[in-house]
Backbone as JSON Lines, residues from 0, in Angstrom:
{"i":0,"aa":"M","n":[173.42,45.83,75.82],"ca":[173.95,46.66,76.86],"c":[172.8,47.33,77.62]}
{"i":1,"aa":"K","n":[173.01,47.51,78.92],"ca":[172.04,48.21,79.73],"c":[172.08,49.7,79.42]}
{"i":2,"aa":"R","n":[170.93,50.33,79.58],"ca":[170.86,51.77,79.36],"c":[171.55,52.49,80.51]}
{"i":3,"aa":"T","n":[172.29,53.55,80.18],"ca":[173.01,54.32,81.19],"c":[172.89,55.81,80.87]}
{"i":4,"aa":"N","n":[173.1,56.62,81.86],"ca":[173.02,58.07,81.68],"c":[174.39,58.71,81.65]}
{"i":5,"aa":"I","n":[175.37,58.01,81.14],"ca":[176.72,58.54,81.06],"c":[176.96,59.08,79.65]}
{"i":6,"aa":"G","n":[177.49,60.28,79.6],"ca":[177.83,60.9,78.33],"c":[179.21,61.49,78.43]}
{"i":7,"aa":"G","n":[179.67,62.1,77.37],"ca":[181.01,62.66,77.43],"c":[181.26,63.66,76.33]}
{"i":8,"aa":"Q","n":[182.48,64.17,76.36],"ca":[182.89,65.17,75.4],"c":[184.41,65.19,75.35]}
{"i":9,"aa":"A","n":[184.94,65.37,74.16],"ca":[186.38,65.58,74.03],"c":[186.65,67.03,74.4]}
{"i":10,"aa":"V","n":[187.74,67.27,75.11],"ca":[188.13,68.62,75.5],"c":[189.57,68.85,75.06]}
{"i":11,"aa":"I","n":[190.1,70.03,75.31],"ca":[191.48,70.33,74.95],"c":[192.39,69.39,75.74]}
{"i":12,"aa":"E","n":[193.15,68.56,75.04],"ca":[194.1,67.62,75.63],"c":[193.48,66.66,76.63]}
{"i":13,"aa":"G","n":[192.23,66.24,76.41],"ca":[191.65,65.28,77.34],"c":[190.21,64.92,77.02]}
{"i":14,"aa":"V","n":[189.57,64.28,77.99],"ca":[188.18,63.85,77.86],"c":[187.41,64.23,79.11]}
{"i":15,"aa":"M","n":[186.09,64.33,78.95],"ca":[185.19,64.59,80.06],"c":[184.09,63.54,80.02]}
{"i":16,"aa":"M","n":[183.73,63.02,81.19],"ca":[182.6,62.1,81.31],"c":[181.6,62.72,82.27]}
{"i":17,"aa":"R","n":[180.31,62.58,81.95],"ca":[179.29,63.2,82.78],"c":[178.16,62.23,83.03]}
{"i":18,"aa":"G","n":[177.77,62.14,84.29],"ca":[176.61,61.35,84.67],"c":[175.49,62.27,85.11]}
{"i":19,"aa":"K","n":[174.53,61.72,85.86],"ca":[173.39,62.52,86.31],"c":[173.78,63.58,87.33]}
{"i":20,"aa":"K","n":[174.73,63.25,88.2],"ca":[175.04,64.16,89.3],"c":[176.47,64.68,89.32]}
{"i":21,"aa":"M","n":[177.36,64.08,88.57],"ca":[178.78,64.49,88.59],"c":[179.37,64.45,87.19]}
{"i":22,"aa":"Y","n":[180.47,65.18,87.05],"ca":[181.27,65.02,85.85],"c":[182.73,64.95,86.27]}
{"i":23,"aa":"A","n":[183.51,64.28,85.46],"ca":[184.94,64.17,85.7],"c":[185.66,64.48,84.39]}
{"i":24,"aa":"M","n":[186.81,65.14,84.54],"ca":[187.59,65.53,83.38],"c":[189.03,65.12,83.61]}
{"i":25,"aa":"A","n":[189.64,64.52,82.61],"ca":[191.06,64.17,82.66],"c":[191.75,64.9,81.52]}
{"i":26,"aa":"V","n":[192.75,65.74,81.88],"ca":[193.42,66.6,80.9],"c":[194.93,66.46,81.07]}
{"i":27,"aa":"R","n":[195.63,66.34,79.94],"ca":[197.1,66.29,79.98],"c":[197.62,67.7,80.24]}
{"i":28,"aa":"N","n":[198.43,67.83,81.3],"ca":[198.98,69.15,81.65],"c":[200.32,69.37,80.96]}
{"i":29,"aa":"P","n":[200.86,70.59,81.01],"ca":[202.12,70.89,80.3],"c":[203.31,70.05,80.77]}
{"i":30,"aa":"E","n":[203.27,69.54,82.01],"ca":[204.37,68.71,82.51],"c":[204.3,67.28,81.99]}
{"i":31,"aa":"G","n":[203.21,66.94,81.29],"ca":[203.07,65.59,80.74],"c":[202.2,64.68,81.6]}
{"i":32,"aa":"G","n":[201.83,65.14,82.79],"ca":[200.96,64.35,83.66],"c":[199.5,64.54,83.3]}
{"i":33,"aa":"I","n":[198.65,63.81,84.01],"ca":[197.21,63.92,83.78],"c":[196.58,64.58,85.0]}
{"i":34,"aa":"T","n":[195.86,65.66,84.79],"ca":[195.12,66.34,85.85],"c":[193.68,65.87,85.78]}
{"i":35,"aa":"I","n":[193.16,65.39,86.91],"ca":[191.79,64.91,86.97],"c":[191.0,65.82,87.9]}
{"i":36,"aa":"E","n":[189.86,66.27,87.42],"ca":[188.96,67.08,88.23],"c":[187.59,66.44,88.23]}
{"i":37,"aa":"K","n":[186.98,66.36,89.42],"ca":[185.62,65.85,89.57],"c":[184.78,66.94,90.22]}
{"i":38,"aa":"K","n":[183.6,67.16,89.7],"ca":[182.71,68.17,90.28],"c":[181.27,67.69,90.22]}
{"i":39,"aa":"E","n":[180.5,68.15,91.18],"ca":[179.06,67.87,91.14],"c":[178.43,68.73,90.07]}
{"i":40,"aa":"W","n":[177.41,68.18,89.48],"ca":[176.72,68.85,88.4],"c":[175.24,68.54,88.53]}
{"i":41,"aa":"G","n":[174.43,69.57,88.59],"ca":[173.01,69.34,88.78],"c":[172.16,69.69,87.58]}
{"i":42,"aa":"G","n":[172.69,70.44,86.68],"ca":[171.91,70.85,85.52],"c":[170.86,71.87,85.92]}
{"i":43,"aa":"L","n":[169.95,72.15,85.02],"ca":[168.9,73.12,85.29],"c":[167.8,72.55,86.17]}
{"i":44,"aa":"G","n":[167.8,71.26,86.34],"ca":[166.8,70.64,87.21],"c":[165.52,70.31,86.48]}
{"i":45,"aa":"R","n":[164.64,69.68,87.2],"ca":[163.35,69.28,86.63],"c":[162.22,69.84,87.47]}
{"i":46,"aa":"K","n":[162.24,71.13,87.67],"ca":[161.22,71.78,88.47],"c":[160.35,72.64,87.59]}
{"i":47,"aa":"G","n":[159.1,72.76,87.98],"ca":[158.18,73.64,87.28],"c":[158.05,73.31,85.81]}
{"i":48,"aa":"L","n":[158.28,74.31,84.99],"ca":[158.12,74.2,83.54],"c":[159.07,73.18,82.92]}
{"i":49,"aa":"F","n":[160.24,72.97,83.55],"ca":[161.26,72.08,82.99],"c":[160.9,70.6,83.15]}
{"i":50,"aa":"R","n":[159.78,70.29,83.78],"ca":[159.33,68.89,83.85],"c":[158.6,68.47,82.57]}
{"i":51,"aa":"L","n":[158.1,69.44,81.83],"ca":[157.36,69.15,80.6],"c":[158.33,68.75,79.5]}
{"i":52,"aa":"P","n":[157.92,67.78,78.67],"ca":[158.85,67.2,77.69],"c":[159.62,68.19,76.81]}
{"i":53,"aa":"I","n":[158.98,69.1,76.14],"ca":[159.7,69.99,75.22],"c":[160.63,70.92,75.99]}
{"i":54,"aa":"F","n":[160.13,71.49,77.08],"ca":[160.94,72.42,77.87],"c":[162.11,71.7,78.55]}
{"i":55,"aa":"R","n":[161.87,70.45,78.97],"ca":[162.94,69.66,79.58],"c":[164.06,69.42,78.58]}
{"i":56,"aa":"G","n":[163.71,69.13,77.34],"ca":[164.71,68.92,76.3],"c":[165.49,70.18,75.96]}
{"i":57,"aa":"V","n":[164.79,71.3,75.86],"ca":[165.45,72.58,75.58],"c":[166.39,72.93,76.72]}
{"i":58,"aa":"A","n":[165.92,72.76,77.97],"ca":[166.76,73.07,79.13],"c":[168.0,72.17,79.15]}
{"i":59,"aa":"A","n":[167.83,70.89,78.85],"ca":[168.98,69.97,78.84],"c":[169.96,70.34,77.74]}
{"i":60,"aa":"F","n":[169.46,70.75,76.58],"ca":[170.31,71.15,75.47],"c":[171.13,72.39,75.82]}
{"i":61,"aa":"V","n":[170.47,73.43,76.33],"ca":[171.17,74.67,76.69],"c":[172.17,74.39,77.81]}
{"i":62,"aa":"D","n":[171.75,73.6,78.79],"ca":[172.63,73.28,79.91],"c":[173.86,72.5,79.44]}
{"i":63,"aa":"S","n":[173.67,71.59,78.5],"ca":[174.81,70.85,77.95],"c":[175.78,71.77,77.22]}
{"i":64,"aa":"L","n":[175.25,72.71,76.45],"ca":[176.11,73.66,75.74],"c":[176.9,74.53,76.7]}
{"i":65,"aa":"V","n":[176.23,75.05,77.72],"ca":[176.91,75.94,78.67],"c":[177.94,75.16,79.48]}
{"i":66,"aa":"T","n":[177.55,74.0,80.0],"ca":[178.48,73.19,80.78],"c":[179.65,72.74,79.92]}
{"i":67,"aa":"G","n":[179.38,72.32,78.69],"ca":[180.44,71.89,77.79],"c":[181.42,73.0,77.48]}
{"i":68,"aa":"T","n":[180.92,74.23,77.3],"ca":[181.79,75.37,77.03],"c":[182.66,75.68,78.24]}
{"i":69,"aa":"R","n":[182.06,75.65,79.43],"ca":[182.84,75.89,80.66],"c":[183.95,74.86,80.81]}
{"i":70,"aa":"I","n":[183.61,73.59,80.59],"ca":[184.6,72.52,80.75],"c":[185.69,72.65,79.7]}
{"i":71,"aa":"L","n":[185.32,73.01,78.49],"ca":[186.3,73.21,77.43],"c":[187.27,74.34,77.79]}
{"i":72,"aa":"M","n":[186.75,75.43,78.33],"ca":[187.62,76.54,78.74],"c":[188.52,76.12,79.91]}
{"i":73,"aa":"R","n":[187.98,75.36,80.85],"ca":[188.79,74.89,81.98],"c":[189.89,73.95,81.5]}
{"i":74,"aa":"S","n":[189.57,73.09,80.53],"ca":[190.6,72.17,80.01],"c":[191.72,72.94,79.33]}
{"i":75,"aa":"A","n":[191.38,74.04,78.66],"ca":[192.41,74.87,78.02],"c":[193.33,75.49,79.07]}
{"i":76,"aa":"E","n":[192.76,75.9,80.2],"ca":[193.59,76.44,81.29],"c":[194.54,75.38,81.82]}
{"i":77,"aa":"I","n":[194.04,74.18,82.06],"ca":[194.87,73.1,82.6],"c":[195.96,72.73,81.61]}
{"i":78,"aa":"A","n":[195.62,72.68,80.33],"ca":[196.57,72.28,79.29],"c":[197.62,73.35,79.02]}
{"i":79,"aa":"G","n":[197.49,74.49,79.68],"ca":[198.48,75.54,79.5],"c":[198.18,76.48,78.37]}
{"i":80,"aa":"E","n":[196.94,76.49,77.9],"ca":[196.56,77.38,76.82],"c":[195.7,78.51,77.34]}
{"i":81,"aa":"D","n":[196.07,79.04,78.52],"ca":[195.31,80.12,79.13],"c":[195.67,81.44,78.47]}
{"i":82,"aa":"W","n":[194.74,81.98,77.73],"ca":[194.99,83.2,76.99],"c":[194.65,84.44,77.82]}
{"i":83,"aa":"T","n":[194.06,84.25,78.99],"ca":[193.61,85.41,79.76],"c":[194.75,86.09,80.5]}
{"i":84,"aa":"E","n":[195.83,85.41,80.8],"ca":[196.89,86.0,81.59],"c":[198.01,86.6,80.74]}
{"i":85,"aa":"E","n":[198.01,86.34,79.44],"ca":[199.12,86.76,78.61],"c":[199.1,88.24,78.27]}
{"i":86,"aa":"A","n":[197.95,88.78,77.94],"ca":[197.87,90.15,77.45],"c":[197.26,91.06,78.51]}
{"i":87,"aa":"E","n":[197.6,92.33,78.41],"ca":[197.02,93.34,79.28],"c":[195.56,93.53,78.85]}
{"i":88,"aa":"P","n":[194.61,93.54,79.81],"ca":[193.2,93.71,79.43],"c":[192.97,95.06,78.75]}
{"i":89,"aa":"S","n":[192.09,95.05,77.75],"ca":[191.75,96.28,77.05],"c":[190.84,97.13,77.94]}
{"i":90,"aa":"K","n":[190.56,98.35,77.48],"ca":[189.66,99.23,78.24],"c":[188.28,98.61,78.35]}
{"i":91,"aa":"F","n":[187.83,97.98,77.27],"ca":[186.51,97.34,77.27],"c":[186.47,96.19,78.27]}
{"i":92,"aa":"E","n":[187.54,95.37,78.29],"ca":[187.6,94.26,79.25],"c":[187.63,94.77,80.68]}
{"i":93,"aa":"K","n":[188.36,95.84,80.93],"ca":[188.39,96.44,82.26],"c":[187.01,96.96,82.66]}
{"i":94,"aa":"F","n":[186.31,97.59,81.69],"ca":[184.96,98.09,81.94],"c":[184.02,96.94,82.3]}
{"i":95,"aa":"L","n":[184.08,95.86,81.5],"ca":[183.23,94.69,81.79],"c":[183.55,94.09,83.15]}
{"i":96,"aa":"Q","n":[184.82,93.98,83.47],"ca":[185.22,93.42,84.76],"c":[184.71,94.28,85.91]}
{"i":97,"aa":"E","n":[184.76,95.6,85.73],"ca":[184.3,96.52,86.76],"c":[182.78,96.41,86.95]}
{"i":98,"aa":"K","n":[182.04,96.32,85.84],"ca":[180.57,96.29,85.9],"c":[180.02,94.91,86.29]}
{"i":99,"aa":"L","n":[180.66,93.85,85.79],"ca":[180.1,92.5,85.98],"c":[180.8,91.71,87.08]}
{"i":100,"aa":"G","n":[182.02,92.06,87.39],"ca":[182.75,91.36,88.45],"c":[182.97,89.89,88.13]}
{"i":101,"aa":"D","n":[182.69,89.04,89.11],"ca":[182.92,87.6,88.96],"c":[181.98,86.94,87.96]}
{"i":102,"aa":"R","n":[180.88,87.61,87.65],"ca":[179.91,87.02,86.7],"c":[180.33,87.2,85.25]}
{"i":103,"aa":"M","n":[181.42,87.91,84.99],"ca":[181.82,88.22,83.62],"c":[182.01,86.96,82.78]}
{"i":104,"aa":"N","n":[182.74,85.98,83.28],"ca":[182.98,84.76,82.5],"c":[181.69,84.02,82.2]}
{"i":105,"aa":"D","n":[180.79,83.95,83.19],"ca":[179.51,83.27,82.96],"c":[178.7,83.99,81.88]}
{"i":106,"aa":"I","n":[178.67,85.31,81.94],"ca":[177.91,86.07,80.94],"c":[178.52,85.9,79.56]}
{"i":107,"aa":"I","n":[179.85,85.89,79.48],"ca":[180.52,85.68,78.19],"c":[180.19,84.3,77.64]}
{"i":108,"aa":"I","n":[180.16,83.28,78.5],"ca":[179.83,81.93,78.06],"c":[178.4,81.88,77.52]}
{"i":109,"aa":"Y","n":[177.45,82.46,78.26],"ca":[176.05,82.46,77.8],"c":[175.91,83.22,76.48]}
{"i":110,"aa":"C","n":[176.61,84.34,76.35],"ca":[176.55,85.1,75.09],"c":[177.14,84.31,73.93]}
{"i":111,"aa":"S","n":[178.26,83.63,74.17],"ca":[178.87,82.85,73.09],"c":[177.99,81.67,72.7]}
{"i":112,"aa":"V","n":[177.33,81.03,73.67],"ca":[176.41,79.94,73.36],"c":[175.22,80.47,72.57]}
{"i":113,"aa":"G","n":[174.68,81.62,73.0],"ca":[173.56,82.23,72.27],"c":[173.94,82.6,70.85]}
{"i":114,"aa":"F","n":[175.11,83.19,70.67],"ca":[175.59,83.54,69.34],"c":[175.77,82.29,68.49]}
{"i":115,"aa":"S","n":[176.32,81.23,69.08],"ca":[176.52,79.97,68.35],"c":[175.2,79.37,67.9]}
{"i":116,"aa":"L","n":[174.19,79.43,68.76],"ca":[172.87,78.9,68.39],"c":[172.27,79.69,67.24]}
{"i":117,"aa":"I","n":[172.37,81.01,67.3],"ca":[171.83,81.85,66.23],"c":[172.57,81.59,64.92]}
{"i":118,"aa":"L","n":[173.89,81.51,64.98],"ca":[174.68,81.23,63.78],"c":[174.35,79.86,63.21]}
{"i":119,"aa":"G","n":[174.17,78.87,64.09],"ca":[173.8,77.53,63.64],"c":[172.45,77.51,62.94]}
{"i":120,"aa":"M","n":[171.47,78.26,63.5],"ca":[170.15,78.33,62.85],"c":[170.24,79.01,61.5]}
{"i":121,"aa":"L","n":[171.04,80.06,61.42],"ca":[171.2,80.75,60.14],"c":[171.84,79.84,59.1]}
{"i":122,"aa":"L","n":[172.92,79.15,59.5],"ca":[173.65,78.3,58.55],"c":[172.89,77.05,58.14]}
{"i":123,"aa":"F","n":[172.26,76.39,59.11],"ca":[171.7,75.07,58.84],"c":[170.19,75.05,58.6]}
{"i":124,"aa":"F","n":[169.5,76.17,58.88],"ca":[168.07,76.2,58.61],"c":[167.72,77.26,57.57]}
{"i":125,"aa":"L","n":[168.06,78.5,57.84],"ca":[167.63,79.57,56.94],"c":[168.39,79.58,55.62]}
{"i":126,"aa":"L","n":[169.71,79.43,55.64],"ca":[170.49,79.45,54.4],"c":[170.08,78.34,53.44]}
{"i":127,"aa":"P","n":[169.91,77.08,53.87],"ca":[169.47,76.05,52.92],"c":[168.08,76.31,52.33]}
{"i":128,"aa":"V","n":[167.17,76.85,53.15],"ca":[165.83,77.15,52.64],"c":[165.93,78.28,51.61]}
{"i":129,"aa":"W","n":[166.71,79.3,51.92],"ca":[166.88,80.43,51.0],"c":[167.51,79.96,49.68]}
{"i":130,"aa":"L","n":[168.57,79.15,49.78],"ca":[169.21,78.63,48.56],"c":[168.29,77.67,47.81]}
{"i":131,"aa":"G","n":[167.51,76.89,48.54],"ca":[166.58,75.96,47.91],"c":[165.5,76.66,47.12]}
{"i":132,"aa":"N","n":[165.14,77.88,47.53],"ca":[164.1,78.64,46.82],"c":[164.49,78.96,45.38]}
{"i":133,"aa":"F","n":[165.78,78.99,45.07],"ca":[166.22,79.23,43.7],"c":[165.81,78.09,42.77]}
{"i":134,"aa":"F","n":[165.56,76.9,43.34],"ca":[165.2,75.72,42.54],"c":[163.69,75.49,42.51]}
{"i":135,"aa":"K","n":[162.92,76.37,43.14],"ca":[161.48,76.2,43.31],"c":[160.74,75.97,41.99]}
{"i":136,"aa":"T","n":[161.1,76.7,40.99],"ca":[160.4,76.59,39.7],"c":[160.94,75.47,38.82]}
{"i":137,"aa":"M","n":[162.09,74.91,39.19],"ca":[162.74,73.91,38.34],"c":[162.44,72.47,38.75]}
{"i":138,"aa":"V","n":[162.08,72.24,40.01],"ca":[161.91,70.88,40.5],"c":[160.56,70.73,41.2]}
{"i":139,"aa":"P","n":[160.08,69.49,41.33],"ca":[158.84,69.28,42.09],"c":[159.04,69.62,43.58]}
{"i":140,"aa":"T","n":[157.94,69.83,44.27],"ca":[157.98,70.25,45.67],"c":[158.75,69.27,46.54]}
{"i":141,"aa":"W","n":[158.56,67.98,46.32],"ca":[159.24,66.99,47.17],"c":[160.76,67.05,47.01]}
{"i":142,"aa":"A","n":[161.21,67.47,45.84],"ca":[162.66,67.53,45.58],"c":[163.32,68.7,46.31]}
{"i":143,"aa":"L","n":[162.54,69.72,46.68],"ca":[163.12,70.85,47.42],"c":[163.7,70.38,48.75]}
{"i":144,"aa":"G","n":[163.01,69.45,49.41],"ca":[163.52,68.91,50.67],"c":[164.84,68.18,50.48]}
{"i":145,"aa":"V","n":[164.95,67.45,49.38],"ca":[166.2,66.74,49.08],"c":[167.31,67.75,48.81]}
{"i":146,"aa":"I","n":[167.01,68.79,48.04],"ca":[168.01,69.81,47.72],"c":[168.47,70.52,48.99]}
{"i":147,"aa":"E","n":[167.5,70.89,49.86],"ca":[167.87,71.55,51.12],"c":[168.72,70.64,51.99]}
{"i":148,"aa":"G","n":[168.39,69.35,52.01],"ca":[169.19,68.39,52.77],"c":[170.61,68.29,52.24]}
{"i":149,"aa":"L","n":[170.76,68.26,50.92],"ca":[172.1,68.21,50.32],"c":[172.9,69.48,50.62]}
{"i":150,"aa":"I","n":[172.21,70.62,50.62],"ca":[172.88,71.88,50.96],"c":[173.35,71.84,52.41]}
{"i":151,"aa":"R","n":[172.51,71.32,53.32],"ca":[172.9,71.21,54.74],"c":[174.12,70.3,54.89]}
{"i":152,"aa":"I","n":[174.12,69.19,54.18],"ca":[175.27,68.27,54.25],"c":[176.53,68.97,53.74]}
{"i":153,"aa":"A","n":[176.41,69.7,52.64],"ca":[177.56,70.42,52.08],"c":[178.09,71.47,53.06]}
{"i":154,"aa":"I","n":[177.18,72.22,53.69],"ca":[177.6,73.23,54.68],"c":[178.3,72.55,55.84]}
{"i":155,"aa":"F","n":[177.74,71.44,56.31],"ca":[178.33,70.72,57.45],"c":[179.73,70.2,57.1]}
{"i":156,"aa":"L","n":[179.88,69.62,55.91],"ca":[181.19,69.1,55.5],"c":[182.22,70.23,55.34]}
{"i":157,"aa":"L","n":[181.78,71.36,54.78],"ca":[182.68,72.52,54.67],"c":[183.07,73.04,56.05]}
{"i":158,"aa":"Y","n":[182.13,73.05,56.97],"ca":[182.4,73.48,58.34],"c":[183.42,72.54,59.0]}
{"i":159,"aa":"L","n":[183.2,71.24,58.88],"ca":[184.15,70.28,59.45],"c":[185.54,70.43,58.84]}
{"i":160,"aa":"F","n":[185.58,70.58,57.53],"ca":[186.87,70.75,56.86],"c":[187.56,72.02,57.36]}
{"i":161,"aa":"G","n":[186.8,73.11,57.48],"ca":[187.38,74.38,57.92],"c":[187.93,74.32,59.34]}
{"i":162,"aa":"I","n":[187.15,73.76,60.27],"ca":[187.65,73.74,61.65],"c":[188.73,72.69,61.86]}
{"i":163,"aa":"S","n":[188.74,71.66,61.02],"ca":[189.78,70.64,61.18],"c":[191.15,71.18,60.78]}
{"i":164,"aa":"R","n":[191.19,72.31,60.09],"ca":[192.46,72.93,59.72],"c":[193.08,73.67,60.91]}
{"i":165,"aa":"M","n":[192.3,73.91,61.94],"ca":[192.81,74.59,63.14],"c":[193.54,73.56,64.0]}
{"i":166,"aa":"K","n":[194.76,73.89,64.41],"ca":[195.61,72.95,65.13],"c":[194.94,72.45,66.42]}
{"i":167,"aa":"E","n":[194.37,73.36,67.2],"ca":[193.76,72.98,68.48],"c":[192.55,72.08,68.28]}
{"i":168,"aa":"I","n":[191.73,72.4,67.29],"ca":[190.53,71.6,67.04],"c":[190.92,70.24,66.48]}
{"i":169,"aa":"H","n":[191.94,70.18,65.66],"ca":[192.42,68.9,65.15],"c":[192.8,67.98,66.3]}
{"i":170,"aa":"R","n":[193.45,68.54,67.32],"ca":[193.83,67.76,68.5],"c":[192.59,67.31,69.28]}
{"i":171,"aa":"V","n":[191.57,68.15,69.37],"ca":[190.32,67.76,70.04],"c":[189.68,66.6,69.28]}
{"i":172,"aa":"F","n":[189.71,66.63,67.96],"ca":[189.18,65.52,67.17],"c":[189.9,64.22,67.52]}
{"i":173,"aa":"Q","n":[191.2,64.29,67.76],"ca":[191.94,63.09,68.12],"c":[191.46,62.55,69.47]}
{"i":174,"aa":"Y","n":[191.15,63.42,70.4],"ca":[190.64,62.99,71.7],"c":[189.19,62.53,71.63]}
{"i":175,"aa":"H","n":[188.49,62.89,70.57],"ca":[187.09,62.49,70.43],"c":[186.95,60.96,70.42]}
{"i":176,"aa":"G","n":[187.85,60.28,69.75],"ca":[187.82,58.81,69.73],"c":[188.07,58.24,71.12]}
{"i":177,"aa":"A","n":[189.0,58.85,71.85],"ca":[189.27,58.41,73.22],"c":[188.05,58.61,74.1]}
{"i":178,"aa":"E","n":[187.32,59.69,73.88],"ca":[186.1,59.94,74.65],"c":[185.07,58.84,74.41]}
{"i":179,"aa":"H","n":[184.88,58.44,73.16],"ca":[183.94,57.36,72.86],"c":[184.36,56.06,73.53]}
{"i":180,"aa":"K","n":[185.63,55.74,73.47],"ca":[186.13,54.51,74.12],"c":[185.92,54.56,75.63]}
{"i":181,"aa":"T","n":[186.17,55.72,76.24],"ca":[185.99,55.88,77.68],"c":[184.53,55.66,78.07]}
{"i":182,"aa":"I","n":[183.62,56.25,77.33],"ca":[182.19,56.1,77.62],"c":[181.77,54.64,77.45]}
{"i":183,"aa":"N","n":[182.22,53.99,76.38],"ca":[181.85,52.58,76.16],"c":[182.39,51.68,77.25]}
{"i":184,"aa":"V","n":[183.59,51.94,77.75],"ca":[184.14,51.14,78.84],"c":[183.31,51.32,80.09]}
{"i":185,"aa":"S","n":[182.91,52.58,80.37],"ca":[182.11,52.83,81.58],"c":[180.75,52.17,81.46]}
{"i":186,"aa":"K","n":[180.17,52.11,80.28],"ca":[178.89,51.43,80.08],"c":[179.05,49.94,80.26]}
{"i":187,"aa":"A","n":[180.13,49.38,79.75],"ca":[180.37,47.94,79.87],"c":[180.59,47.55,81.33]}
{"i":188,"aa":"K","n":[181.24,48.4,82.12],"ca":[181.48,48.1,83.53],"c":[180.19,48.05,84.32]}
{"i":189,"aa":"K","n":[179.17,48.83,83.9],"ca":[177.89,48.83,84.62],"c":[177.16,47.51,84.44]}
{"i":190,"aa":"N","n":[177.43,46.81,83.35],"ca":[176.71,45.55,83.08],"c":[177.24,44.5,83.95]}
């Protein structure tokens, strides 16, 4: 197969495909139809510091997380799972809306991505090293890496098991297979 720059993601009740300059999302709406949205997407760009290999990768990673979170939230709105209109905003939410205005959702997305990154580092890097230190005196040095790897795998499997119990996430997992098929079809069409 030819190399392509098409990627994707499963979203609430649908799939998203993304290329270099655009992304498209198809989501099942409450009426049973499919809502399709296409938007231009530029990413963080490749200017200045972001042209360098390590910084370019970090920028692409953060941009993918932020864009993916935005698209996931938009798919929830289309699918009829909009939680923002149901309840009266709290005093704190009103305060944030007053101070941040239209930027509130963007700031919340960046904060949630930042929190997720910190939690991921704690769970998958620091916790396995900390737990592995208990075996330091019992095993050779090379075995500590194996033990830490097994701990990471166990944490990951527990995480997958835990989130798969959530009804909404279980449904996203079902769309994950459709996302892979969609991306593979688009790659095959390019050939």
